[in-house]
Biopython code that builds the backbone (N, CA, C, O; Angstrom):
import numpy as np
from Bio.PDB.StructureBuilder import StructureBuilder

atoms = [
    (1, "MET", "N", (-27.251, 54.973, -14.240)),
    (1, "MET", "CA", (-27.322, 53.882, -15.175)),
    (1, "MET", "C", (-28.771, 53.634, -15.535)),
    (1, "MET", "O", (-29.675, 54.004, -14.786)),
    (2, "GLY", "N", (-28.989, 53.023, -16.652)),
    (2, "GLY", "CA", (-30.312, 52.575, -17.056)),
    (2, "GLY", "C", (-30.303, 51.066, -17.169)),
    (2, "GLY", "O", (-29.257, 50.456, -17.389)),
    (3, "VAL", "N", (-31.471, 50.467, -17.018)),
    (3, "VAL", "CA", (-31.574, 49.006, -17.073)),
    (3, "VAL", "C", (-32.786, 48.639, -17.920)),
    (3, "VAL", "O", (-33.854, 49.237, -17.785)),
    (4, "SER", "N", (-32.612, 47.654, -18.793)),
    (4, "SER", "CA", (-33.740, 47.145, -19.580)),
    (4, "SER", "C", (-33.554, 45.656, -19.820)),
    (4, "SER", "O", (-32.533, 45.073, -19.453)),
    (5, "PHE", "N", (-34.550, 45.057, -20.438)),
    (5, "PHE", "CA", (-34.479, 43.639, -20.771)),
    (5, "PHE", "C", (-33.805, 43.408, -22.121)),
    (5, "PHE", "O", (-33.558, 42.262, -22.498)),
    (6, "ASP", "N", (-33.508, 44.473, -22.848)),
    (6, "ASP", "CA", (-32.918, 44.353, -24.181)),
    (6, "ASP", "C", (-31.490, 43.820, -24.113)),
    (6, "ASP", "O", (-30.813, 43.942, -23.093)),
    (7, "GLU", "N", (-31.055, 43.236, -25.207)),
    (7, "GLU", "CA", (-29.686, 42.748, -25.319)),
    (7, "GLU", "C", (-28.711, 43.929, -25.228)),
    (7, "GLU", "O", (-29.067, 45.047, -25.598)),
    (8, "PRO", "N", (-27.490, 43.693, -24.742)),
    (8, "PRO", "CA", (-26.508, 44.775, -24.617)),
    (8, "PRO", "C", (-26.289, 45.564, -25.907)),
    (8, "PRO", "O", (-26.159, 46.787, -25.858)),
    (9, "SER", "N", (-26.245, 44.895, -27.053)),
    (9, "SER", "CA", (-26.013, 45.613, -28.309)),
    (9, "SER", "C", (-27.178, 46.555, -28.628)),
    (9, "SER", "O", (-26.962, 47.653, -29.141)),
    (10, "ALA", "N", (-28.390, 46.139, -28.331)),
    (10, "ALA", "CA", (-29.554, 47.001, -28.557)),
    (10, "ALA", "C", (-29.528, 48.190, -27.596)),
    (10, "ALA", "O", (-29.841, 49.313, -27.989)),
    (11, "ASN", "N", (-29.156, 47.945, -26.341)),
    (11, "ASN", "CA", (-29.040, 49.041, -25.374)),
    (11, "ASN", "C", (-27.996, 50.057, -25.815)),
    (11, "ASN", "O", (-28.220, 51.265, -25.735)),
    (12, "GLN", "N", (-26.856, 49.562, -26.281)),
    (12, "GLN", "CA", (-25.788, 50.459, -26.706)),
    (12, "GLN", "C", (-26.220, 51.291, -27.911)),
    (12, "GLN", "O", (-25.971, 52.496, -27.952)),
    (13, "ALA", "N", (-26.856, 50.665, -28.876)),
    (13, "ALA", "CA", (-27.307, 51.390, -30.068)),
    (13, "ALA", "C", (-28.312, 52.464, -29.695)),
    (13, "ALA", "O", (-28.244, 53.580, -30.210)),
    (14, "TRP", "N", (-29.244, 52.141, -28.805)),
    (14, "TRP", "CA", (-30.257, 53.114, -28.391)),
    (14, "TRP", "C", (-29.622, 54.273, -27.625)),
    (14, "TRP", "O", (-29.983, 55.429, -27.843)),
    (15, "ALA", "N", (-28.673, 53.970, -26.725)),
    (15, "ALA", "CA", (-28.002, 55.013, -25.961)),
    (15, "ALA", "C", (-27.236, 55.958, -26.886)),
    (15, "ALA", "O", (-27.250, 57.173, -26.692)),
    (16, "GLU", "N", (-26.576, 55.400, -27.879)),
    (16, "GLU", "CA", (-25.844, 56.236, -28.836)),
    (16, "GLU", "C", (-26.802, 57.096, -29.652)),
    (16, "GLU", "O", (-26.531, 58.271, -29.898)),
    (17, "GLU", "N", (-27.915, 56.514, -30.067)),
    (17, "GLU", "CA", (-28.914, 57.245, -30.847)),
    (17, "GLU", "C", (-29.493, 58.416, -30.053)),
    (17, "GLU", "O", (-29.738, 59.489, -30.605)),
    (18, "GLU", "N", (-29.708, 58.201, -28.755)),
    (18, "GLU", "CA", (-30.288, 59.240, -27.889)),
    (18, "GLU", "C", (-29.231, 60.202, -27.341)),
    (18, "GLU", "O", (-29.572, 61.245, -26.783)),
    (19, "GLY", "N", (-27.959, 59.858, -27.498)),
    (19, "GLY", "CA", (-26.885, 60.703, -26.983)),
    (19, "GLY", "C", (-26.679, 60.572, -25.481)),
    (19, "GLY", "O", (-26.141, 61.485, -24.855)),
    (20, "TYR", "N", (-27.099, 59.446, -24.885)),
    (20, "TYR", "CA", (-26.935, 59.246, -23.451)),
    (20, "TYR", "C", (-25.479, 58.970, -23.115)),
    (20, "TYR", "O", (-24.772, 58.293, -23.863)),
    (21, "LEU", "N", (-25.044, 59.501, -21.985)),
    (21, "LEU", "CA", (-23.664, 59.330, -21.546)),
    (21, "LEU", "C", (-23.560, 58.424, -20.323)),
    (21, "LEU", "O", (-22.515, 58.373, -19.674)),
    (22, "PHE", "N", (-24.633, 57.714, -20.009)),
    (22, "PHE", "CA", (-24.599, 56.794, -18.873)),
    (22, "PHE", "C", (-24.714, 55.361, -19.368)),
    (22, "PHE", "O", (-25.142, 55.111, -20.495)),
    (23, "ASP", "N", (-24.329, 54.429, -18.514)),
    (23, "ASP", "CA", (-24.368, 53.009, -18.860)),
    (23, "ASP", "C", (-25.799, 52.490, -18.928)),
    (23, "ASP", "O", (-26.663, 52.919, -18.165)),
    (24, "LEU", "N", (-26.035, 51.574, -19.840)),
    (24, "LEU", "CA", (-27.293, 50.838, -19.900)),
    (24, "LEU", "C", (-26.973, 49.373, -19.661)),
    (24, "LEU", "O", (-26.173, 48.778, -20.382)),
    (25, "TRP", "N", (-27.599, 48.800, -18.651)),
    (25, "TRP", "CA", (-27.379, 47.404, -18.292)),
    (25, "TRP", "C", (-28.513, 46.549, -18.804)),
    (25, "TRP", "O", (-29.627, 47.031, -19.007)),
    (26, "THR", "N", (-28.226, 45.283, -19.010)),
    (26, "THR", "CA", (-29.238, 44.304, -19.410)),
    (26, "THR", "C", (-29.632, 43.468, -18.200)),
    (26, "THR", "O", (-28.785, 42.874, -17.534)),
    (27, "ASP", "N", (-30.929, 43.435, -17.931)),
    (27, "ASP", "CA", (-31.493, 42.670, -16.814)),
    (27, "ASP", "C", (-32.242, 41.479, -17.405)),
    (27, "ASP", "O", (-33.467, 41.392, -17.313)),
    (28, "ASP", "N", (-31.489, 40.563, -18.013)),
    (28, "ASP", "CA", (-32.128, 39.480, -18.753)),
    (28, "ASP", "C", (-32.882, 38.485, -17.871)),
    (28, "ASP", "O", (-33.797, 37.816, -18.351)),
    (29, "ASP", "N", (-32.523, 38.377, -16.605)),
    (29, "ASP", "CA", (-33.284, 37.482, -15.726)),
    (29, "ASP", "C", (-34.314, 38.242, -14.883)),
    (29, "ASP", "O", (-35.019, 37.650, -14.066)),
    (30, "LYS", "N", (-34.389, 39.557, -15.092)),
    (30, "LYS", "CA", (-35.399, 40.442, -14.487)),
    (30, "LYS", "C", (-35.255, 40.609, -12.976)),
    (30, "LYS", "O", (-36.199, 41.021, -12.303)),
    (31, "THR", "N", (-34.090, 40.293, -12.448)),
    (31, "THR", "CA", (-33.847, 40.406, -11.013)),
    (31, "THR", "C", (-34.034, 41.833, -10.513)),
    (31, "THR", "O", (-34.744, 42.064, -9.535)),
    (32, "LEU", "N", (-33.394, 42.791, -11.186)),
    (32, "LEU", "CA", (-33.518, 44.189, -10.754)),
    (32, "LEU", "C", (-34.934, 44.703, -10.930)),
    (32, "LEU", "O", (-35.455, 45.396, -10.055)),
    (33, "ALA", "N", (-35.559, 44.377, -12.038)),
    (33, "ALA", "CA", (-36.924, 44.842, -12.298)),
    (33, "ALA", "C", (-37.896, 44.334, -11.238)),
    (33, "ALA", "O", (-38.763, 45.076, -10.779)),
    (34, "LEU", "N", (-37.752, 43.091, -10.860)),
    (34, "LEU", "CA", (-38.618, 42.531, -9.821)),
    (34, "LEU", "C", (-38.334, 43.174, -8.464)),
    (34, "LEU", "O", (-39.263, 43.511, -7.730)),
    (35, "TYR", "N", (-37.069, 43.341, -8.134)),
    (35, "TYR", "CA", (-36.692, 43.906, -6.842)),
    (35, "TYR", "C", (-37.189, 45.344, -6.677)),
    (35, "TYR", "O", (-37.707, 45.707, -5.621)),
    (36, "TYR", "N", (-37.029, 46.160, -7.718)),
    (36, "TYR", "CA", (-37.382, 47.576, -7.612)),
    (36, "TYR", "C", (-38.799, 47.898, -8.097)),
    (36, "TYR", "O", (-39.204, 49.060, -8.073)),
    (37, "GLY", "N", (-39.545, 46.903, -8.530)),
    (37, "GLY", "CA", (-40.944, 47.121, -8.870)),
    (37, "GLY", "C", (-41.219, 47.527, -10.302)),
    (37, "GLY", "O", (-42.282, 48.078, -10.585)),
    (38, "ALA", "N", (-40.294, 47.271, -11.215)),
    (38, "ALA", "CA", (-40.511, 47.604, -12.621)),
    (38, "ALA", "C", (-41.146, 46.452, -13.386)),
    (38, "ALA", "O", (-41.491, 46.598, -14.559)),
    (39, "ALA", "N", (-41.302, 45.309, -12.727)),
    (39, "ALA", "CA", (-41.940, 44.138, -13.341)),
    (39, "ALA", "C", (-42.738, 43.409, -12.263)),
    (39, "ALA", "O", (-42.345, 43.364, -11.098)),
    (40, "GLU", "N", (-43.861, 42.843, -12.679)),
    (40, "GLU", "CA", (-44.706, 42.113, -11.732)),
    (40, "GLU", "C", (-44.321, 40.637, -11.626)),
    (40, "GLU", "O", (-44.575, 39.997, -10.605)),
    (41, "SER", "N", (-43.704, 40.097, -12.686)),
    (41, "SER", "CA", (-43.290, 38.700, -12.659)),
    (41, "SER", "C", (-42.139, 38.505, -13.635)),
    (41, "SER", "O", (-41.810, 39.402, -14.413)),
    (42, "ASP", "N", (-41.533, 37.330, -13.586)),
    (42, "ASP", "CA", (-40.424, 37.061, -14.512)),
    (42, "ASP", "C", (-40.925, 36.799, -15.933)),
    (42, "ASP", "O", (-40.128, 36.571, -16.843)),
    (43, "ARG", "N", (-42.241, 36.832, -16.123)),
    (43, "ARG", "CA", (-42.818, 36.694, -17.469)),
    (43, "ARG", "C", (-43.115, 38.056, -18.111)),
    (43, "ARG", "O", (-43.547, 38.123, -19.262)),
    (44, "THR", "N", (-42.882, 39.131, -17.363)),
    (44, "THR", "CA", (-43.078, 40.473, -17.901)),
    (44, "THR", "C", (-42.143, 40.671, -19.094)),
    (44, "THR", "O", (-40.953, 40.368, -19.008)),
    (45, "THR", "N", (-42.675, 41.174, -20.199)),
    (45, "THR", "CA", (-41.853, 41.329, -21.395)),
    (45, "THR", "C", (-41.236, 42.724, -21.536)),
    (45, "THR", "O", (-40.204, 42.884, -22.187)),
    (46, "VAL", "N", (-41.863, 43.726, -20.930)),
    (46, "VAL", "CA", (-41.352, 45.098, -20.982)),
    (46, "VAL", "C", (-41.426, 45.682, -19.573)),
    (46, "VAL", "O", (-42.487, 45.683, -18.949)),
    (47, "ALA", "N", (-40.312, 46.168, -19.087)),
    (47, "ALA", "CA", (-40.284, 46.755, -17.744)),
    (47, "ALA", "C", (-40.994, 48.099, -17.732)),
    (47, "ALA", "O", (-40.964, 48.837, -18.716)),
    (48, "ASP", "N", (-41.636, 48.413, -16.607)),
    (48, "ASP", "CA", (-42.198, 49.750, -16.424)),
    (48, "ASP", "C", (-41.045, 50.740, -16.366)),
    (48, "ASP", "O", (-39.952, 50.411, -15.904)),
    (49, "ARG", "N", (-41.298, 51.948, -16.837)),
    (49, "ARG", "CA", (-40.270, 52.994, -16.765)),
    (49, "ARG", "C", (-40.356, 53.645, -15.399)),
    (49, "ARG", "O", (-41.260, 54.431, -15.114)),
    (50, "ILE", "N", (-39.395, 53.298, -14.571)),
    (50, "ILE", "CA", (-39.297, 53.859, -13.231)),
    (50, "ILE", "C", (-37.866, 54.320, -13.020)),
    (50, "ILE", "O", (-36.963, 53.951, -13.771)),
    (51, "THR", "N", (-37.668, 55.138, -11.982)),
    (51, "THR", "CA", (-36.328, 55.555, -11.587)),
    (51, "THR", "C", (-36.218, 55.411, -10.088)),
    (51, "THR", "O", (-37.133, 55.770, -9.346)),
    (52, "ARG", "N", (-35.094, 54.886, -9.648)),
    (52, "ARG", "CA", (-34.778, 54.808, -8.230)),
    (52, "ARG", "C", (-33.419, 55.455, -8.029)),
    (52, "ARG", "O", (-32.438, 55.071, -8.666)),
    (53, "LEU", "N", (-33.367, 56.435, -7.146)),
    (53, "LEU", "CA", (-32.108, 57.089, -6.794)),
    (53, "LEU", "C", (-31.625, 56.450, -5.502)),
    (53, "LEU", "O", (-32.301, 56.503, -4.475)),
    (54, "LEU", "N", (-30.438, 55.843, -5.570)),
    (54, "LEU", "CA", (-29.890, 55.119, -4.434)),
    (54, "LEU", "C", (-28.772, 55.893, -3.765)),
    (54, "LEU", "O", (-27.992, 56.579, -4.425)),
    (55, "GLY", "N", (-28.704, 55.777, -2.460)),
    (55, "GLY", "CA", (-27.611, 56.367, -1.702)),
    (55, "GLY", "C", (-26.387, 55.472, -1.743)),
    (55, "GLY", "O", (-26.432, 54.374, -2.299)),
    (56, "ASP", "N", (-25.304, 55.933, -1.163)),
    (56, "ASP", "CA", (-24.062, 55.156, -1.117)),
    (56, "ASP", "C", (-24.260, 53.795, -0.469)),
    (56, "ASP", "O", (-23.570, 52.834, -0.811)),
    (57, "ASP", "N", (-25.198, 53.709, 0.465)),
    (57, "ASP", "CA", (-25.446, 52.460, 1.186)),
    (57, "ASP", "C", (-26.455, 51.560, 0.478)),
    (57, "ASP", "O", (-26.794, 50.490, 0.985)),
    (58, "GLY", "N", (-26.941, 51.991, -0.701)),
    (58, "GLY", "CA", (-27.911, 51.204, -1.458)),
    (58, "GLY", "C", (-29.357, 51.477, -1.097)),
    (58, "GLY", "O", (-30.264, 50.929, -1.723)),
    (59, "ALA", "N", (-29.586, 52.312, -0.100)),
    (59, "ALA", "CA", (-30.953, 52.656, 0.291)),
    (59, "ALA", "C", (-31.597, 53.539, -0.778)),
    (59, "ALA", "O", (-30.935, 54.387, -1.377)),
    (60, "VAL", "N", (-32.878, 53.332, -1.006)),
    (60, "VAL", "CA", (-33.608, 54.140, -1.978)),
    (60, "VAL", "C", (-33.877, 55.518, -1.372)),
    (60, "VAL", "O", (-34.528, 55.631, -0.333)),
    (61, "LEU", "N", (-33.369, 56.567, -2.032)),
    (61, "LEU", "CA", (-33.563, 57.942, -1.570)),
    (61, "LEU", "C", (-34.775, 58.585, -2.215)),
    (61, "LEU", "O", (-35.535, 59.287, -1.548)),
    (62, "LEU", "N", (-34.963, 58.354, -3.504)),
    (62, "LEU", "CA", (-36.092, 58.915, -4.240)),
    (62, "LEU", "C", (-36.639, 57.868, -5.185)),
    (62, "LEU", "O", (-35.892, 57.052, -5.726)),
    (63, "GLU", "N", (-37.956, 57.895, -5.383)),
    (63, "GLU", "CA", (-38.611, 56.983, -6.303)),
    (63, "GLU", "C", (-39.443, 57.787, -7.300)),
    (63, "GLU", "O", (-40.162, 58.715, -6.926)),
    (64, "TYR", "N", (-39.334, 57.422, -8.551)),
    (64, "TYR", "CA", (-40.110, 58.033, -9.623)),
    (64, "TYR", "C", (-40.833, 56.899, -10.340)),
    (64, "TYR", "O", (-40.202, 56.063, -10.988)),
    (65, "ASP", "N", (-42.151, 56.874, -10.223)),
    (65, "ASP", "CA", (-42.911, 55.766, -10.809)),
    (65, "ASP", "C", (-43.572, 56.105, -12.134)),
    (65, "ASP", "O", (-44.125, 55.219, -12.786)),
    (66, "ASP", "N", (-43.529, 57.350, -12.544)),
    (66, "ASP", "CA", (-44.113, 57.770, -13.820)),
    (66, "ASP", "C", (-43.034, 58.520, -14.590)),
    (66, "ASP", "O", (-42.947, 59.746, -14.513)),
    (67, "VAL", "N", (-42.211, 57.782, -15.333)),
    (67, "VAL", "CA", (-41.002, 58.341, -15.940)),
    (67, "VAL", "C", (-41.168, 58.546, -17.441)),
    (67, "VAL", "O", (-41.618, 57.659, -18.167)),
    (68, "ASN", "N", (-40.794, 59.730, -17.877)),
    (68, "ASN", "CA", (-40.683, 60.045, -19.296)),
    (68, "ASN", "C", (-39.185, 60.112, -19.576)),
    (68, "ASN", "O", (-38.498, 61.003, -19.076)),
    (69, "TYR", "N", (-38.677, 59.174, -20.374)),
    (69, "TYR", "CA", (-37.219, 59.080, -20.533)),
    (69, "TYR", "C", (-36.591, 60.316, -21.155)),
    (69, "TYR", "O", (-35.380, 60.507, -21.039)),
    (70, "SER", "N", (-37.378, 61.163, -21.810)),
    (70, "SER", "CA", (-36.782, 62.361, -22.403)),
    (70, "SER", "C", (-36.670, 63.517, -21.404)),
    (70, "SER", "O", (-35.848, 64.412, -21.602)),
    (71, "THR", "N", (-37.469, 63.519, -20.348)),
    (71, "THR", "CA", (-37.398, 64.605, -19.363)),
    (71, "THR", "C", (-36.899, 64.150, -17.993)),
    (71, "THR", "O", (-36.484, 64.979, -17.182)),
    (72, "SER", "N", (-36.933, 62.863, -17.729)),
    (72, "SER", "CA", (-36.570, 62.353, -16.409)),
    (72, "SER", "C", (-35.150, 62.700, -15.975)),
    (72, "SER", "O", (-34.963, 63.071, -14.816)),
    (73, "PRO", "N", (-34.143, 62.602, -16.835)),
    (73, "PRO", "CA", (-32.795, 62.945, -16.365)),
    (73, "PRO", "C", (-32.712, 64.356, -15.781)),
    (73, "PRO", "O", (-32.048, 64.565, -14.765)),
    (74, "GLN", "N", (-33.369, 65.313, -16.406)),
    (74, "GLN", "CA", (-33.353, 66.682, -15.886)),
    (74, "GLN", "C", (-34.112, 66.775, -14.567)),
    (74, "GLN", "O", (-33.676, 67.471, -13.650)),
    (75, "ASP", "N", (-35.242, 66.083, -14.463)),
    (75, "ASP", "CA", (-36.018, 66.072, -13.215)),
    (75, "ASP", "C", (-35.191, 65.508, -12.066)),
    (75, "ASP", "O", (-35.170, 66.074, -10.974)),
    (76, "VAL", "N", (-34.517, 64.400, -12.313)),
    (76, "VAL", "CA", (-33.700, 63.757, -11.276)),
    (76, "VAL", "C", (-32.527, 64.665, -10.895)),
    (76, "VAL", "O", (-32.210, 64.800, -9.713)),
    (77, "LEU", "N", (-31.890, 65.280, -11.877)),
    (77, "LEU", "CA", (-30.780, 66.192, -11.595)),
    (77, "LEU", "C", (-31.234, 67.346, -10.705)),
    (77, "LEU", "O", (-30.542, 67.703, -9.751)),
    (78, "GLU", "N", (-32.387, 67.927, -11.011)),
    (78, "GLU", "CA", (-32.900, 69.031, -10.195)),
    (78, "GLU", "C", (-33.195, 68.572, -8.771)),
    (78, "GLU", "O", (-32.916, 69.298, -7.818)),
    (79, "ASP", "N", (-33.753, 67.380, -8.618)),
    (79, "ASP", "CA", (-34.012, 66.856, -7.264)),
    (79, "ASP", "C", (-32.714, 66.589, -6.527)),
    (79, "ASP", "O", (-32.621, 66.844, -5.326)),
    (80, "CYS", "N", (-31.699, 66.075, -7.234)),
    (80, "CYS", "CA", (-30.393, 65.844, -6.608)),
    (80, "CYS", "C", (-29.768, 67.154, -6.166)),
    (80, "CYS", "O", (-29.180, 67.219, -5.087)),
    (81, "GLN", "N", (-29.883, 68.190, -6.970)),
    (81, "GLN", "CA", (-29.349, 69.486, -6.585)),
    (81, "GLN", "C", (-30.055, 70.023, -5.357)),
    (81, "GLN", "O", (-29.416, 70.612, -4.485)),
    (82, "ALA", "N", (-31.370, 69.829, -5.272)),
    (82, "ALA", "CA", (-32.121, 70.271, -4.099)),
    (82, "ALA", "C", (-31.717, 69.479, -2.851)),
    (82, "ALA", "O", (-31.614, 70.042, -1.761)),
    (83, "LEU", "N", (-31.488, 68.170, -3.016)),
    (83, "LEU", "CA", (-31.127, 67.313, -1.879)),
    (83, "LEU", "C", (-29.689, 67.497, -1.422)),
    (83, "LEU", "O", (-29.413, 67.572, -0.225)),
    (84, "PHE", "N", (-28.774, 67.570, -2.384)),
    (84, "PHE", "CA", (-27.348, 67.504, -2.079)),
    (84, "PHE", "C", (-26.608, 68.803, -2.324)),
    (84, "PHE", "O", (-25.405, 68.880, -2.072)),
    (85, "GLY", "N", (-27.293, 69.822, -2.808)),
    (85, "GLY", "CA", (-26.632, 71.079, -3.124)),
    (85, "GLY", "C", (-26.141, 71.068, -4.558)),
    (85, "GLY", "O", (-26.355, 70.096, -5.283)),
    (86, "GLY", "N", (-25.492, 72.130, -4.967)),
    (86, "GLY", "CA", (-25.002, 72.262, -6.330)),
    (86, "GLY", "C", (-24.091, 71.123, -6.710)),
    (86, "GLY", "O", (-23.217, 70.720, -5.942)),
    (87, "LEU", "N", (-24.307, 70.602, -7.922)),
    (87, "LEU", "CA", (-23.472, 69.505, -8.426)),
    (87, "LEU", "C", (-22.560, 69.995, -9.518)),
    (87, "LEU", "O", (-21.781, 69.217, -10.068)),
]
sb = StructureBuilder()
sb.init_structure("model")
sb.init_model(0)
sb.init_chain("A")
sb.init_seg("    ")
for serial, (resi, resn, name, xyz) in enumerate(atoms, 1):
    if name == "N":
        sb.init_residue(resn, " ", resi, " ")
    sb.init_atom(name, np.array(xyz, "f"), 0.0, 1.0, " ", f" {name:<3s}", serial, name[0])
structure = sb.get_structure()
């Protein structure tokens, strides 16, 4: 999933434009951004582009702090294949 501060309709339009097949959530109160380090305060207007790969138990398995949204999905997939075997 992806998360941003944008309204759900804006997230949906952007996901369709980019051809993404995963959910985009709206973090309007910035709870997730603050928890995972994508925002420094609740006054942050744009979240940092980061990725956190979580295990079944919610523990952070991998962290990506310098994310390029056009290449990151492939990078994460390759790391998942290395960690968990062929997907």
